[in-house]
N, C-alpha and C positions, 0 to 999 in steps of 0.2 A: 670371717673370710672376706671382709670387704677387700682388703688390699691382695689376699691370695688369688681371688679370681683373675684379677688383672695381670698379676705376675705369673700364674700359671700358663694363661693363654700367651704371653710374651715369650716364656721359655719355650713352650711347645712349637709355637710357630716360627720363632728365630731359628731353632735347631733343625727343623724340617726344610725350612728355607735354605738354610746353609748346605744340608745334606743333598738337596735338589741342585746344587750348583749356583746359587745366588751368591753375588758379592757380599761381603761382611756388612758394608754399609746398607745394602738393600735388604738384608736379612734383618739388620736393626730396625729398619722403617717397616718392615711387615709385621715384627713383633710388636712395635709400639702401636701401630693401628689396631692390632688384634686385641691388644690389651684394653686400649680405649673403649673398644666395643664391648669387651668382656666386663667392663666396669658399669656400662649404661643400664642394665637390668634392675640395678639397686637404686634406680631414680625413684622406685615405688616407695622407697622407705621413707621418702620426703613427707609423705602423709603423716608420719609419725610426729612431726612437728606440732600438729594439732593436739597431741596427747600432751606434749611439753608444755605448751602455752596453757592448757587446762591445768596441769600440773603446778605451774607457776602460779596461777590464779588461786589455787587451792592452798598454797605455801607448802608444797611438798619438798621434802629433802631430796639430797642427791639420788639415793636409791628410789626414793618414790618417783622422782623424774625419770629414772631408767626404766622403771616398770611402766609408767605411762607411755614413754617412748615405744618401747617393744609391743605393748598390748595394743596401742592404737596402730602402730605400723603394721602389725601381724594381720589385721583385717584385710589387707590388700597385698601383702608382701609375698612373693614366691608364687604368684598366679600368672596374670597375663605377661608379665615382663620374663618370665622363666619358663615359657613354653617352648618346646621344640617344634610346635606347629606354627607358632607366631615368629619364631626366629628368622625363617626364610623369607618371610613377607616383608620384615623389617629390613632384613640384610638386601632384599631385592630394592625396596624403596631406597636404601642408602646408595646402591650402586647406580640407580637411575639418577639420583641427584647428583653423583659425580660425574656423570656423563656431561652434565651441564647444558645440553640443549634444551629448548623450550619443550619440546613434545616429550623429552625424558623426565623433565620436572613434572608435567602434567601426570605422567605415568605414576612418579614417586607420590605425588598428592593423592592421587586417586587410590593408591594402595593403602595409603595413610587414612583416607576417609573410610574407606571400606572395612579397615581393621577397627576404627572407631566404631562404626555402626554395628559389627558384630559383638564387640565387648559391651556396648550398651545394651544390646538385647539379652546377653548372658548375665551381665554382672551390674547393670544399671549405671546411674550416673557417676558413682565412684570408680567404677571400672573404666568408664569413658575417660574421666579425668585423669587417670593413671596411665591410659594409653596414649592420650594426647602427649603428655610429658614425656613418655618413653619415645614415641615417634619424633617429637621435637629435639631430643637429645641426639638420637640417632642421625637425624639429618643435619644437625648442626655439626657433629663429627665429620659426616661426610662432606659438608662445605669446607671444613678445615683440611681434609684430605685432598679435596679438589684445588684448593689453593696453596697447599704447601707441599704437595708430591706430584708425581707424575703417573701415579698409580691408573691403571686401565679400570672401567666399570667392573670388568670381570675379576680382576685382582681385588677390588674393593669389595665385591659381593663374597669373593671366598674368604677375605679377611675377616669381614663383619660377621659372616656366619659362623666362622670359627670362634670368635670371641663369644658371641651371644649363645651358641649352641653348647660351649663349654661351661658357661656360668653355672648353670643350676646343679650340676654334679658336685661342685665344692660345697653346697649347703646340705648335702646328706649326712654331714657329721653334727652339724651344729643346731639345727632348727627343724621346724615342720618340713616335711619332704615337698619339692615344689610340685606344682601342677603341671608335669611333662608336656601332657596332651591338651591343656586348655585351648579352646574351650569345649572340647570332648569330655563328656562326663565319664572319664576313665582315669582310675588311680594306678598307675604303674608301680609307685613305691607307696607303702602305707606308713612306714615307721622310718625314723633316722636310723641310720647305721651305728651300732652300738660298738664302741672299742673296749668297753669294760663295764661289767656289772655296778661297779663304784663309780658313782657320778663324777668324783674328783679326778680319778684316773681317767675317766672318759674325757673330761674337758682338758686334762694335760696331754692325753693323746691327740686331741684335736688341734691344740696349740702346737704339737710337734709337727704335725702334717703341714700347718700354715708355716712354721718355720722352715721345714724342709723345702717348701715352694719357694720361699723367699732366698733360700740359700742357692736354689737352682736357677732361679732368675738373676742371681747376682753373678754367678760363675759364667753364666751364658754371656750376660752383657759385657763382663771384663775380659772374656775370650774374643768376643767379635769385636770389641774396641781395640784390642791388642792387635788382631789380625788387620783391621782397616787401617790402623796406624803404622803397620810394618814392625811391630814390636815382639813378633814370635806367637806362639801358640800354646805356650805352657798353661793349660787352664787351670792346673791344680797347685800352682805355685802360691798358695795362700798365706803360709806362714810369715813370709816376707813382707806381708802387706798388714799384718795384725800387730798392733802394740801390746808388748807385754801386760799392759794395765788391764787387758780384757780379762785376764783370770780373776779379776776383783770380782766378776760377776758371780763367782761361786759363793761369795758371801750371802747371796739373795736367799741360801737354804734357811737363814734364820727366819725367812718370811713364813715358813711352815708353822711357827710359834706365834707370830705377831698378827697375821691376817686369817680372816675365816677361811676354811677349807673351799677353794674355788669349785663351782659347779656351773652348769650352763644356765641357771637361774639366778646365780650370784658370782659372775666371772669379772666384774669390773674391778674390784680391789687388787686382783692378781694380774689381770691383762694389763692394766695401766702402769702398775708399779714395776712389773717385769720388762715391760718395754721402755721404761724409764731408764733401765740400766744401760741400754744401748747409747745413752747420752755420753758415755766414757769414749765413743769413737770419735766424737769432735773436740776432745781435749787436746790442748796444745802439746806437740811433740817436740822433744829436744833436739836440736841440731848438732850433730856428732862434729866436734872440731878437734884439731891435734894441737900439741904444745901448749904454749901458754894461754892460747885463746880458750882452751877447754875450761880454765878456771873461772871464765865468765860466761856461764852457760846462756844460751839463746834459744828461744821456743818459738815455733811457727806453727800455723794450723795445718793439720794433715789434709792430704790430698782425698779427692772423693772416694777413690778406691780403698785407701787405708782407713778413712773414716767409716765406711761402709762395713768392710770385712772386721775391723775391731769392734764395731757396735754389735755386728750379728754374732760374733764369737762370745762377747760378753753376755748378750740375752741366752745364747745357748747354753753357757756355763750356768746362768742363773736358772734356766729352765731345769737343767740336769741336778743342780744342787737342790732345787726345791722338790723335785721328784724323789730323789734319794732320801731326803728328810722326811718326807710325807710316807714313804714305804717303811722307813724305820720307825716311824711313830706307831704305825698300823699293824707292825709285826708282832 
């Protein structure tokens, strides 16, 4: 869900902003800011690089490095950065930083220092290290918001909170449940949400959730850009933007017989190869010409929307083809 967290926040915030009467360009800005903050909690996975370095030193292969990455990263992942208690504090610090005045920045740094002190007490030096990285990313994003937008501190707080607080819920399908109330010793959710007793069908279901999130963000982005540029508001006019080549993604069904059945513990061969199918979106498209000119075909790179929707459609066909092939195999 690394990408899904940000895109879910973007789609949700942008749609709500537009429904509340904001201009399309403004709604896009709101969505992008919320998306950036929604991605920030995963800074804690950076600690996993320690495991990768150790794995490289031990001569581990690709799967061994992946195991080292997650086993090390999960020591701190989904704790302080995924807390609904911590999120408002970080959002408030970010808003104070956006304010820009010296007194407000003192408040931002004081909030950050207090948060580091608490996490040091609860989780030791490693927790403090992760918190410093988390707050540093949030303040860096706040500085970008201050410099490149005219958002008020109040708006920055709302958008940062929307992004930070929405993030943990996306992890309920794919990993250990987040520590929603960290640093309080209370477990709100004790197990991940199961989509199927079959581990492969669960993984395919979780992938479908992520794929649906990407589709939602793409459609919202496309509609708001069209409204901003005065090109109409037909949100679902997708077929016109999809190259017929996308249907080739269905051929990925053969993957059910060529790669190990994917699970949360062994998802990389499936995830990386199925996403690679989306590369058809950037394949050159033929320029339609009439008369004799049509005898000498000319090709050009597709535009951003055509590439995006063609790639997404190809990946969707690939996922569906694999799912049907897997179901046929276990029937």
